[in-house]
Structure formats: structure tokens, C-alpha cells
N, C-alpha and C positions, 0 to 999 in steps of 0.2 A: 143488141148490145148487151154485154154480160154485166149482170148487177153485182156491184162490189159487196164482198161479205167482211164481216168482222165478228169477234167474240168481244163480250164485254162483262168485265167482273165488278160488282160492287154497283147496286142500284140505290143509294142512299139519297140524300138532299141534293147533292150535285150530280152524282151518277145518272140517276134516273131521268133527269131532263136532258143530260147530254147524249145518252143513249137514244132517247126519244127524237132528238133532232137528227141523229144519223138516220133513223128510221124515215123521218119526214124527207130528208133528202135523198132517199131512194136506196139506202143501204140495207142489206139482209143481215140482221143482227140477232146474233144467239147470245142470250145473257143468263148469267149466274148470280144469284144473290142468296146470302145466309137465310134469309126469311123469305119464306115462298111468296107473302103477299104483294111484295114490289113486283115480284116476277109476273104475277097475274095480271097486274095493271099493265104492265110493259107488253104482255101478249094482246092484251085488247087495243093496244095502239098499233099493232103489226108487228111486233117483234116476236121472236121464238125463245124458248127456254132450252137450257142445258141442265141435266140433272147433277153435273159436277164440272169442276173447272177442266180436269183432264178430258172431258169430251169435246173441248174447245181445240184440241191438239192439231187439227187439220185446217183451223182457219187461217187464212193469210197474215191477219193481224189479230192481237189479241190486247184489249185495252184494260187496265186495272186502275180502278179508282175507289180504293179502300183507305182508311184512316192514316195507316202509316206501312213503312217496308215490312215490319214484322208480319203485319196480316197479309201482305202480299205474298211473301216468302211461304207463309203457312198455307195460303189458297192455292199456291202455284206448285206445292210439293208433289202432288200427284201427276200434275201436268210434266214436271220435269223428269219423274221417274218413267213416265210413258215415253218421252222423247228419248231417254237414255236406252230403252229397249228397241226403239224404232224411230230414228230421227225424222222430224217433220221437213216439209219441203224447203229446199233452199230459198232464203229471203224471208222467211217467216219473221215477222216483226212483234215483240213484245212493248207495249207502250205503257210507261209508268205516268199516269197523270195525277198521282196524287202528291202532296207535299211531303218530300222524304230527304234524307239527309244525302248532300251532294257526294260525300265519300262512300256511303253505304251502297248507293245505287251503282256506282262503278264496280263494287265487289259482286253485286247481283248480276250485273251485266257479265262478268266473266263467268259465273256459275252457269247461267243461261246458255252461254256460248259452249261450255265444256259439256253440259248435259245434253245439248243439241247436236253435238259433233260439229259444231261451227255453222249449222243451218240456220239458227234463229240470232237475231241481234235484238238488243234492247235499247230503247230511246226513252230519255225522261222528258216529259211534255206537261209539266204543271200548268195550272189555270189561275187566273184572277179575274174576279167580276162577281164573285158571289153567287146565290141562288138564282138572283134576277137575270145576271149574265148567261148562266146555264140554261135557263128557260128560254131566253130572248135568243140564244145561239150568238152572243156577242161577247164571248169570253176572249181575254188576252191569253194566247198560248206561247210558253217559253219553253223552246224545245232545245234538247242536247242529242247530238248524234255524232258517231264517230266518223260517218261517211255521209257527205251532202247528198248523195244519190238516195241514201235511204230516207233521208228527210223529204226530199221533193217527191219520192214515191208516196209517202203519206199525206201531203199537202190536201188532196180532196178530203181525207179523214178530218184534218184539223179545221180545214175551211167550213165543214158542215157543222162545227160546233163553236167557232169563234171568228171574230172579224179582224183581229191583229195576230198574226202568226209569225214568230221570228225563230231562226236557228241562231243561237247564241254561242255555240261552240261544241265540243266532243261531249260525250256522254258525262252527265253531271253538272254541265253549264245551265241547263234549265232549271235544275233544282236551286243552284246557287243564286240565279235570278230571282226565283220564287222567294228564297230566303231574303235577298234585298228587298223585295217587294212587301215581305210581312215586317220587316224592320221598320219600313215607313208607315205601313197600316197600324201595326201594333203600337208604336210610340205615339203616332198621331191621335189613335183612339184613346189612348191614356192621357195624353195632354188635354183633349177635348173633355174628358172624364173631369180631370182636376179642375178646369175652367168651369164646368157646369157646377161642381160642388162649392167652388170658391164664390161663384155669382149668387147662387140661390142662397147660401148662409149668410151673405152680404145684402140680401134683399133685392137681387136684380132677377129679372125674369130670364130663364134659361133660353126659351123659344127665342125671345127678343134678341138676346145676345148673340145666339147663333145665326139669326137672320143678317145681323150687322156684320158679324165675321165673314159670313159667306160673300158679301160684296167687296171684301178687302183682300189683302194679301194672305190672310189666313183661310182664304175659302179653298176647298179642295173637294175631291169626289168622296173622300172619307167622309168629310162634314155632311156632304149632301145626303150620303147613304146612311150613315150611322148616326148623325146628329139628331134627326127627328125621332129616333127610337129611344136615344138616350134623353133627350128632353122630356118625352113622355114617360120615362122610366117603363119602357115597353121591352122585356127581355126575352120575348118569345123567340126561340132559336131559329135563325137562317143558317146557322153553323155553329158548332159548340165552341165557347170561348176557350175551352181547355187546349185546343190544338194551336192557340197562338203561343202557349208557353212551348211546345215542342219545336214549332217553326223558329222561334227566337234563339232557341238552343242550338239549332242548326246555324244560325248567323254566327254565334259564339264559337262553335266547332270551326267553321270555316275560317273566321277570321284568326283563330290560333294558329290553323295551317298556313294563312298567308302572312302572319306576323302584323296584323292590322288591329289597331285600338278600335274597340266598338263599345265606348262606356254607355251609350243609349241602349244598345241591345242587352248588356249586362243588367241594367236597371230594369229593363222591361222583363227579362228572365225571372227576376225577383218578384216583380209586381205580379206577373200572371201565376208564378208560383203560389203567391198568397191568395189569389183568385181562387185556385184549386183547393187550397187548405180551407177556405170559407165556405166550400161546397157549392160553389157558383159555375164551375166548369162545364156543365151542360146546357147553360143558358146561353142567349146571344151574346156576342163580343162586347155589345154596348154594356153588358152587366159590369164591366169595369168599373163603371162609375159607382156602382153599389160597394165594390171593393175599396174604392177611395173614401166612401162615405162610412164604411165600417172602420177602416183605418183611422179617420177624422174622429169618430166617437171614442176610440181606443186611446187616440193621442189626447183627447180632451181629459180623459179620466185619468191618464198618466200625469198630466200637467196639474190637475187637481191634488192628486195624492202627493205630488212633489211639493206643492204649496202648503199642504197641511202637515207635513212632516217638518 
């Protein structure tokens, strides 16, 4: 039986365990990462290394798991130049699994198609489930593909990394679904942060509050996963909080294009922008509680100043 092959670009907190799961499921994976340490670890797990992204030009599928589309476009520049000189095999797939703009990924797909003389196709397939889901291979994968056949061909790849895999529409649909996911996750996390600060400042134990909430209608997977870290004020990163600002900005961008009101998303964009201004962006998403705490202190000072004047 022929061993399936893939290239993988980006071995960060999410990418490294995703690529490792491909290897464990029998894939031959060549990976590139900006810092070599992650590649050395990946090689010990059975993967192999590429010295540059354009070395992956002949892989039948190339997965990109980098922070944003600008990083992907920069990393892929040599690859596209190589394809302009000599097109890849027909049916080559470029899979964007990062959270990116639904609009921008369509433009990227057009550039890849032109550079490859129509031989390569782009699918967007962002994921949800956090680092735990990436490690366990239980990610939810939201795919967009202009042709159903391209999605079906890549199902074994997706199923090696996730348990819920859905084709949601043409290219860009996966990124739109991820934007909707982040709308729910980002605003729910912010609400949990507000509840925690309100409870603690009123003399109520936050962990006990969350335990009660989890048994009622307020219970959610967000509460289950983020709540314990928020209650402990443990902001060790499982994924940088600053990316939520980017993701909610994609919600607003998409809503503007669709003519849809998204007041919660707009409020979230402002809150997570404030989180970044406070210098908390590299910590865990749960650190939005600290942002609320800092805003609470600022509000108290402002109120006191208003009273004294």
C-alpha cells in the first residue's frame, strides 16, 4: 500500500501536535518551521524536515498552520515562484488550517491557482478544539472547497487530526465558520471574565460560582475548558489571547459584507484590543479576566476623581 504524503508548514502550539498525529496515523510528513527546535522534535516522532517551504513543492498536499494569512503568503512566496517556473502535479492541494479572513483566503486561492497554472487548489480548513484537541486528535475541522471532490480526497488527512469534519461551502466558508466559532468563544470567555470579577469583588468564590453555572443553562465547553484557568488566574498560554482580536475582526469584516448586525462582535473587538494595549496578548485567552480587572480599577479611580471634583 502506498504511504500517503504531506508537507506541513508551522509547528507551533497547534501545528506540532497536528503534524504528529498525521505521522501516528501513517502519513509521511515533511515539515518546515521557522525555528529549528520544533523540527528536531518532530523528526524524533518520525517526521522529516524540509529546509525551505519551496522544497515541499512536489508534495500532493501542503498544510499551512501559521498565525495569519500574511505569514502564510510570506512563507509560500518561494513555493509559488517555483510553481510559476514549473507547475506542480495536477490536483496538488494547499490547505490553510489557520484562522484567516474569509475574504482574503479567496484571493489567496486565486493567486495559487494562477501561479500553478491551475494545477493547485486551495482549501480552507480552520480548526477548533484548542491544544488539547490538537494533541488528542479530536479537533473540529470546518472546511471550504470549491469542489466537493477536493474535500473528499482530503478526508483521510482531516480525519487523522479531527473527529468532526464538515464541508461548509466553497473556499472561504470554513474561515467564516471559524469566525462564527470565535464569536461565540470570544464573547463567552469575556462574559465569564466579567462574572468572575463581579463575583470575587462581591465576596463570592469564583470556582464555586463556575461549578454551579456548569450545571445549568450557562454551562458550556468554554466554561469547562477556560473556567478553571480563569478561576485560578492561571494565564499560561495554550494559545495567545491576542489572536482573538484578529478573529473577531474577521467577524466584523464578514458581517459588513453580509449586511448583518454583530454588536457583540464589535464590543469584543474593542475589549480584546484593550487586552493587547494592556500588554497581555501573549498570555492565555483566560487573561481577559485580568483585562476586566484592570478596567475595573481604572473605572474606580475615574469614579473617585469625579466625586472629588
